[in-house]
C-alpha angles and dihedrals in degrees: 000000000000133000107295136214120251090259091056091043091060092046099045107045108128118058119180118203118190137168142124127300112294090004093132097257096132092047090049093049091050093046090053094043094056090059089073121082123234137044119337131208129193120202111201117196097183120109122209096233094153139017095263092054092046089054091047091052092050091049091051091050089054092049091055092056126188125337099054128107106210124211116189104208118155097179120006095066097138094054091042092054091046090053094048101041111104091019091071127041090212132029123183117197112197116207131006095177091054087052089052091051090050090049092050089060091057129072096250138121099257095194089053090050090051091050090050089052091049091049090055091049093049100042114016105050114104126174094338134111110225117199111194118195120199137163120247101226101169099082097071134075123297107271116246098225134062097239093051091048090049090051092048092049094046091046092050093050092044092050091050092052094046091048090053090050092049127092092214133020127195128190112203117205123176090343094308117117117217116195107222101168136029 
């Protein structure tokens, strides 16, 4: 993707990037995002609940480098995006499946939360590119426990809905991005 004209900016504003764990999807989203001029925001949904995750978060911050405003938001991603859109030319949300996991640990209607997120994507984005990173969890084995199957099913349905609402969709496999929509 190259720098785009204003007409294209308005048309191509939501880019969904999916793939397996450690497939290179976050690196791809960041490498595409830096091609756009203007201010950049990164919304991180991970929570440092243990030392390994805290180290992982710090490593990811270092990989982003300078030029990014980081917002650590494990749950209120729709409202955060709505508040940032228009203020930043590029927003990267990493990662939607971590957000889903966070939401599953709260007493909320997850399907309603997903619809709220989709509504923001469809109606509240102005003059901003939004890169949404999410794990593709449907290509593995069927999980052995009920909670893991529920997560897999919700993630699959959520990813389908976000992909439909996106202008472009990329599947990243072994570090290679494949454009599958747009």
